[in-house]
C-alpha positions as CSV (number, residue, x, y, z in Angstrom):
1,M,13.0,14.0,19.8
2,L,14.3,10.9,19.1
3,T,16.2,10.6,22.8
4,D,12.7,11.5,24.4
5,F,11.1,8.8,22.2
6,L,13.8,5.7,22.8
7,L,13.5,6.6,26.8
8,G,10.1,6.2,26.7
9,L,10.4,2.3,25.1
10,R,12.5,1.8,28.2
11,A,10.2,-0.7,29.1
12,S,10.4,-2.7,26.4
13,W,12.7,-6.1,26.8
14,V,15.9,-3.9,25.8
15,T,19.1,-5.4,24.5
16,E,21.9,-4.6,22.1
17,V,22.5,-5.9,18.5
18,T,25.6,-4.9,15.9
19,L,24.6,-3.2,12.6
20,A,27.1,-1.8,10.5
21,D,29.7,-1.7,13.1
22,R,28.0,0.3,15.6
23,V,26.4,-1.0,18.7
24,V,22.4,0.2,19.1
25,P,19.4,-0.5,21.1
26,C,17.3,-3.3,20.1
27,F,13.6,-2.8,21.8
28,T,11.1,-5.8,21.7
29,G,7.8,-5.5,22.3
30,S,4.0,-4.9,21.2
31,F,4.6,-1.5,20.0
32,W,1.5,-1.1,17.5
33,S,-1.8,-2.9,17.1
34,Q,-2.1,-6.7,16.7
35,T,-5.6,-6.6,15.4
36,Q,-6.2,-7.2,11.7
37,R,-8.3,-4.5,11.0
38,D,-7.4,-1.1,12.8
39,G,-7.7,2.2,11.7
40,H,-9.8,4.7,9.5
41,S,-12.4,2.8,6.8
42,L,-10.2,5.0,4.1
43,H,-7.3,2.7,4.6
44,E,-9.0,-0.5,3.9
45,T,-7.8,-1.3,0.3
46,P,-6.5,-4.5,-0.5
47,Y,-2.6,-4.4,-1.3
48,R,-0.2,-7.1,-0.4
49,A,2.7,-7.1,2.0
50,C,0.8,-3.7,3.5
51,F,1.5,-2.7,7.0
52,K,-1.3,-1.7,9.7
53,P,-1.9,2.0,9.6
54,S,-1.1,1.6,13.8
55,L,2.8,1.1,12.6
56,P,2.6,4.6,11.0
57,R,0.7,6.2,13.7
58,F,3.1,5.1,16.2
59,F,5.9,7.1,15.0
60,I,4.4,10.0,13.7
61,N,2.7,10.6,17.0
62,G,6.3,9.7,18.9
63,L,8.5,11.7,16.7
64,T,6.4,14.5,15.1
65,K,4.5,17.3,15.7
66,P,1.2,18.7,14.0
67,G,1.9,20.7,10.4
68,Q,5.4,19.1,10.1
69,R,6.3,17.0,7.0
70,V,6.0,13.4,6.5
71,L,7.6,11.2,3.6
72,D,6.4,7.5,2.1
73,P,9.1,6.9,-0.8
74,F,7.7,3.0,-1.2
75,M,4.1,4.2,-0.7
76,G,2.4,1.0,-1.8
77,R,-1.3,1.7,-1.2
78,G,-0.9,5.1,1.1
79,T,-0.9,4.0,4.2
80,T,1.7,6.2,6.0
81,V,0.8,9.6,3.9
82,L,-3.6,8.8,4.3
83,E,-2.6,8.4,8.2
84,A,-0.1,11.2,8.5
85,A,-2.9,13.5,7.0
86,L,-5.4,12.1,9.3
87,C,-3.0,12.9,12.2
88,E,-2.7,16.7,10.9
89,R,1.2,16.2,9.4
90,K,2.0,17.6,5.7
91,V,1.8,14.7,3.4
92,Y,4.7,13.5,0.6
93,G,4.6,10.1,-0.9
94,A,6.1,8.3,-4.2
95,D,6.0,5.0,-5.7
96,I,7.3,3.4,-8.9
97,S,4.2,1.9,-9.6
98,P,1.0,3.5,-11.1
99,V,-1.2,1.0,-9.2
100,S,-0.2,2.6,-6.0
101,I,-1.0,6.2,-6.8
102,A,-4.2,5.0,-8.3
103,L,-4.8,3.8,-5.0
104,A,-3.1,6.5,-2.7
105,M,-4.3,9.8,-4.8
106,P,-7.9,9.7,-4.3
107,R,-8.0,9.2,-1.0
108,L,-6.5,12.2,0.0
109,D,-8.9,14.0,-2.1
110,V,-12.0,12.7,-1.2
111,P,-15.2,13.8,-3.2
112,D,-18.6,14.3,-2.2
113,R,-20.1,11.1,-1.7
114,Q,-23.5,11.9,-3.3
115,A,-21.6,12.6,-6.3
116,I,-19.8,9.1,-6.9
117,D,-23.8,7.9,-6.0
118,R,-25.1,9.3,-8.9
119,W,-22.3,8.5,-10.8
120,C,-22.9,4.6,-9.5
121,A,-26.7,4.7,-10.2
122,E,-26.3,6.5,-13.5
123,F,-23.7,4.0,-14.9
124,S,-25.7,1.0,-13.5
125,V,-29.1,2.1,-16.1
126,R,-26.3,2.4,-18.7
127,A,-24.7,-1.0,-17.9
128,V,-28.2,-3.0,-18.5
129,K,-27.9,-1.7,-22.4
130,L,-24.5,-3.0,-22.8
131,R,-24.0,-5.9,-25.2
132,D,-21.9,-9.2,-23.5
133,R,-18.5,-9.0,-24.6
134,K,-16.7,-12.4,-24.6
135,P,-13.7,-11.9,-22.5
136,P,-10.0,-13.3,-24.2
137,P,-8.4,-16.4,-22.6
138,E,-6.5,-14.4,-20.0
139,H,-9.9,-13.1,-18.6
140,A,-12.1,-15.7,-19.5
141,P,-11.8,-17.8,-16.2
142,F,-12.8,-14.6,-14.0
143,F,-15.8,-12.9,-15.6
144,H,-18.9,-13.6,-16.9
145,P,-19.3,-11.2,-20.5
146,H,-21.9,-8.9,-19.2
147,T,-19.4,-8.3,-16.3
148,Y,-16.8,-8.1,-18.9
149,A,-18.7,-5.6,-21.0
150,Q,-18.8,-3.1,-18.3
151,L,-15.6,-3.4,-16.9
152,L,-14.9,-2.7,-20.4
153,K,-16.6,0.7,-20.6
154,L,-15.3,1.7,-17.5
155,R,-11.7,1.0,-18.3
156,E,-12.9,3.6,-21.6
157,E,-14.5,6.2,-19.0
158,M,-12.1,5.7,-16.6
159,H,-8.4,6.4,-18.4
160,V,-7.6,9.3,-16.5
161,T,-4.2,10.6,-16.0
162,N,-2.0,9.9,-12.3
163,S,-1.2,13.4,-12.0
164,F,-2.1,14.9,-8.8
165,P,-5.1,16.7,-9.1
166,K,-6.1,20.4,-7.7
167,R,-8.8,20.1,-5.1
168,W,-12.4,19.1,-5.9
169,R,-11.5,19.0,-9.8
170,S,-14.8,17.5,-11.7
171,D,-12.8,14.2,-12.2
172,C,-12.2,13.4,-8.6
173,P,-15.0,11.6,-8.1
174,L,-14.8,9.5,-11.3
175,R,-11.1,9.0,-9.7
176,F,-12.3,7.9,-6.3
177,A,-15.0,5.4,-8.1
178,R,-12.0,4.0,-10.3
179,M,-9.8,3.4,-6.8
180,A,-13.0,1.7,-5.3
181,L,-13.2,-0.7,-8.4
182,L,-9.6,-1.7,-8.2
183,T,-10.1,-3.1,-5.1
184,R,-13.1,-5.1,-6.1
185,L,-11.8,-6.4,-9.8
186,H,-11.1,-10.1,-8.2
187,G,-11.7,-11.9,-5.0
188,H,-14.0,-14.3,-2.7
189,S,-17.4,-13.5,-2.8
190,V,-20.4,-11.8,-4.7
191,G,-19.2,-8.4,-3.9
192,F,-16.3,-8.9,-6.2
193,C,-16.1,-9.0,-10.1
194,S,-15.4,-11.9,-10.8
195,V,-16.5,-15.1,-9.6
196,R,-15.1,-17.0,-6.6
197,S,-11.6,-16.2,-6.6
198,M,-8.3,-15.4,-4.5
199,P,-8.5,-12.2,-2.2
200,P,-8.1,-9.3,-4.2
201,N,-4.3,-8.5,-2.5
202,I,-3.3,-11.9,-4.3
203,G,-2.3,-12.2,-8.1
204,I,-3.7,-15.2,-9.6
205,A,-3.0,-16.3,-13.2
206,A,-5.5,-17.8,-15.1
207,D,-4.7,-21.1,-15.7
208,R,-5.0,-21.0,-11.5
209,Q,-8.3,-19.7,-11.7
210,R,-9.0,-22.1,-14.2
211,V,-7.9,-24.9,-11.7
212,L,-10.1,-23.2,-8.9
213,N,-13.4,-22.9,-11.0
214,K,-12.7,-26.9,-12.3
215,R,-12.8,-27.6,-8.1
216,A,-15.3,-25.6,-7.4
217,K,-17.9,-26.4,-10.4
218,V,-18.1,-22.7,-11.1
219,N,-19.0,-21.7,-14.7
220,P,-18.2,-17.9,-15.6
221,L,-21.2,-18.5,-17.8
222,H,-23.8,-18.5,-15.9
223,A,-26.4,-16.0,-15.5
224,R,-26.1,-16.0,-11.6
225,N,-22.0,-15.1,-12.2
226,S,-23.0,-11.8,-13.9
227,R,-22.3,-8.6,-11.6
228,D,-23.6,-5.2,-11.5
229,V,-20.3,-3.1,-11.1
230,G,-21.8,0.1,-10.4
231,A,-23.5,-1.7,-7.0
232,I,-20.3,-2.9,-6.3
233,I,-18.3,0.2,-6.6
234,R,-21.2,1.6,-4.5
235,S,-21.2,-0.5,-1.6
236,K,-17.1,-0.5,-1.6
237,V,-17.1,3.7,-1.4
238,K,-20.0,3.3,1.1
239,S,-17.5,1.2,3.0
240,L,-14.2,3.3,2.5
241,L,-16.3,6.5,3.5
242,R,-18.3,5.3,6.9
243,D,-15.9,6.8,9.1
244,F,-15.3,9.8,7.3
245,T,-16.2,12.9,9.1
246,H,-15.8,16.7,8.0
247,D,-13.1,17.0,10.5
248,D,-11.3,14.3,8.2
249,A,-11.9,16.2,5.2
250,R,-10.5,19.3,7.0
251,R,-7.3,17.3,8.2
252,I,-6.6,15.9,4.8
253,E,-7.0,19.4,2.9
254,K,-4.4,21.0,5.7
255,A,-2.3,18.1,4.9
256,D,-0.9,20.0,1.6
257,A,-0.7,16.3,0.0
258,S,2.5,15.7,-2.8
259,I,1.8,12.8,-4.4
260,H,4.8,11.5,-7.2
261,Q,5.1,8.3,-9.7
262,A,8.6,8.0,-9.1
263,P,11.6,5.7,-8.0
264,A,12.6,6.2,-4.1
265,S,16.2,6.8,-5.6
266,G,14.4,10.3,-7.2
267,V,12.5,11.4,-4.8
268,A,15.3,14.3,-3.7
269,D,14.3,15.9,-7.6
270,R,10.3,15.4,-6.4
271,V,9.5,17.3,-3.3
272,K,11.0,19.9,-0.8
273,H,13.6,19.1,1.4
274,D,11.7,19.4,4.8
275,V,10.9,16.2,6.1
276,S,11.0,15.7,9.9
277,L,10.1,11.7,9.9
278,V,10.0,8.9,6.2
279,V,8.0,6.2,7.9
280,T,8.6,3.1,4.9
281,S,8.9,-0.2,3.9
282,P,11.3,-1.1,0.7
283,P,10.5,-4.3,-1.2
284,F,11.7,-7.4,0.8
285,L,14.1,-8.9,-2.2
286,D,11.8,-10.9,-4.5
287,T,9.7,-12.1,-1.6
288,T,6.5,-10.6,-3.3
289,N,5.7,-10.4,-7.2
290,Y,3.6,-7.0,-7.4
291,E,3.6,-7.1,-10.9
292,H,1.9,-10.6,-11.0
293,D,-0.7,-9.5,-7.6
294,H,-1.7,-6.5,-9.5
295,E,-2.0,-7.8,-13.1
296,L,-5.9,-7.1,-13.8
297,R,-5.2,-4.1,-12.0
298,R,-2.4,-3.5,-14.6
299,W,-4.8,-4.7,-17.3
300,F,-7.7,-2.2,-16.3
301,L,-5.5,1.2,-15.8
302,R,-3.3,0.2,-19.5
303,C,-0.4,0.4,-17.4
304,G,1.5,-1.7,-19.7
305,G,5.0,-3.5,-19.3
306,S,6.8,-4.1,-15.6
307,S,7.7,-1.2,-13.4
308,V,8.6,-2.3,-9.9
309,P,12.1,-4.0,-9.8
310,S,12.8,-7.4,-8.1
311,F,15.8,-8.2,-6.6
312,S,17.4,-11.9,-6.4
313,S,19.9,-11.1,-4.0
314,I,21.5,-9.1,-0.9
315,P,24.1,-7.4,-2.4
316,E,21.7,-6.4,-5.7
317,W,19.1,-5.2,-2.8
318,R,21.8,-3.4,-0.6
319,D,23.2,-1.5,-4.0
320,A,19.7,-0.3,-4.6
321,M,18.4,0.5,-0.9
322,T,21.9,2.5,-1.1
323,Q,21.1,4.8,-4.0
324,A,16.9,4.8,-2.5
325,L,18.6,6.2,0.6
326,R,20.9,8.6,-0.2
327,S,17.9,10.7,-1.8
328,I,16.2,10.1,0.9
329,A,18.3,11.4,3.6
330,Q,18.6,14.6,1.4
331,C,14.9,15.4,2.1
332,L,15.3,14.9,5.6
333,K,16.0,18.0,7.5
334,R,18.9,18.0,10.2
335,N,16.8,16.4,12.9
336,G,14.8,14.1,11.2
337,V,14.3,10.6,11.7
338,I,13.7,7.3,9.3
339,A,11.8,4.3,10.4
340,W,12.5,1.7,7.9
341,E,10.2,-1.2,8.1
342,V,11.8,-4.8,7.0
343,G,11.7,-8.5,7.8
344,E,12.9,-11.8,8.1
345,V,13.5,-13.7,4.3
346,R,14.3,-16.9,2.7
347,K,12.8,-18.9,5.6
348,G,13.8,-16.7,8.3
349,S,17.4,-17.0,7.2
350,I,18.2,-13.8,6.5
351,D,17.3,-10.3,9.0
352,L,17.3,-7.4,6.6
353,E,18.3,-4.7,9.1
354,H,21.6,-6.1,8.5
355,A,21.4,-5.3,5.4
356,S,19.6,-2.2,6.1
357,A,22.0,-0.5,8.1
358,E,25.0,-1.1,5.4
359,A,22.9,0.6,2.9
360,A,22.0,3.5,5.5
361,K,26.1,3.8,6.6
362,A,26.9,3.7,2.7
363,A,24.2,6.5,2.2
364,G,25.7,8.8,5.0
365,L,23.0,7.7,7.4
366,V,23.6,6.5,11.5
367,P,21.5,3.4,12.6
368,R,19.8,4.7,16.4
369,A,17.6,1.9,17.3
370,L,15.8,-1.5,16.2
371,L,12.5,-2.2,17.2
372,L,11.4,-6.2,17.1
373,H,7.6,-5.7,16.9
374,E,6.2,-9.2,18.8
375,A,3.0,-10.4,17.0
376,R,0.6,-12.8,16.4
377,F,0.1,-12.9,12.6
378,T,-3.1,-13.9,11.1
379,K,-2.1,-13.8,7.6
380,T,-4.1,-13.8,4.0
381,A,-1.9,-16.2,3.0
382,H,-3.0,-18.5,5.7
383,A,-6.8,-18.5,4.4
384,A,-5.9,-18.2,1.0
385,L,-2.7,-20.5,0.2
386,G,-2.6,-22.7,3.5
387,V,0.5,-20.9,4.8
388,E,0.8,-21.4,8.4
389,N,1.4,-18.0,10.5
390,N,4.5,-17.2,12.1
391,T,6.5,-20.3,10.0
392,A,6.7,-19.2,5.7
393,G,6.9,-15.7,4.6
394,T,7.9,-12.9,6.2
395,N,6.5,-13.1,9.8
396,T,8.5,-10.0,12.0
397,Q,8.3,-6.4,11.7
398,R,11.4,-4.3,12.3
399,V,12.1,-0.9,12.4
400,L,15.3,0.6,12.1
401,L,15.8,4.0,13.2
402,L,18.1,6.0,10.8
403,T,19.2,9.5,11.2
404,K,21.8,11.9,9.3
405,E,24.3,12.6,12.1
406,K,25.7,10.8,15.2
407,P,24.0,11.9,18.2
């Protein structure tokens, strides 16, 4: 199937590149959508450095058939596993971060939306009677005292485990509502719980938020900054489910999703070894601080200390990726394929496909091709931080295709 897939890419600009002492074809072109919002509304959960649904869809449709198993061991917000489920594939997902599990799991077990609406309406009524709570210094720049009182109440009521539930359990509406709230804790409009802040996929510390408040002359104590959190959740749920149909529910049910909070290096101990395709994107060294970006989400989930590793050097990153790829390879069927998405880092001075190929070789895997996706990026960082598109940060998508054996 991989051979036919690569033959179908021949219309793209083809060169050759040497990766881990092996010469492989390099295809350059626009392989998936360049639009900023592309895909089912269920995907709209902000997460730092996530890829678009059209990327995994491209490989899912090209390299698998309905009913086959797809894995993402660096799951993030769950783009690959959700898209695979909507494409009628069976899915495994794993991530070391509890935030990832809390965002991905509920969208693979969607409850009746009327149950969520009723719950949100009931909470809004109860919230009126809550006494204001003065936020501590780390939260005071973000929230009005009445908003904070609602968040504390919800934090208590929504403290459920991250173990994957059986279908249609009674706590499914609560999990889905919690997932929606996690995407709306802070942001840049009145549709978020905070005063005007950074977009929800970009973390911001309290001292930086104080600076923003001062510049914009924003006072979190002002009555106009109080929020109806139940209404915010209800609005987000409505947005997430605007494309959701009975056919989608059937597809997700058949996906037989299995989601685990685990490092990629331990995924072989958690899932069956029947995977036809892996589509994943590992951390790009230390370019993204996931702990910082999810600080408020981690507080709400009571996650405690750090869980997501950060790598300051190529050798350190390569060793960690070797361990991960060894475990991933065990899950892969003999003719299975890994689509390993990386980028360039350190202002374009390092292309991670070379270190990835070395890690793959050490894990017993074989590089088969490299895809360089051409796109004009429109970054969140451009609007929020003034980072120019196609300059700083990661500006290319480079997908290394790996298999277990030589062709």
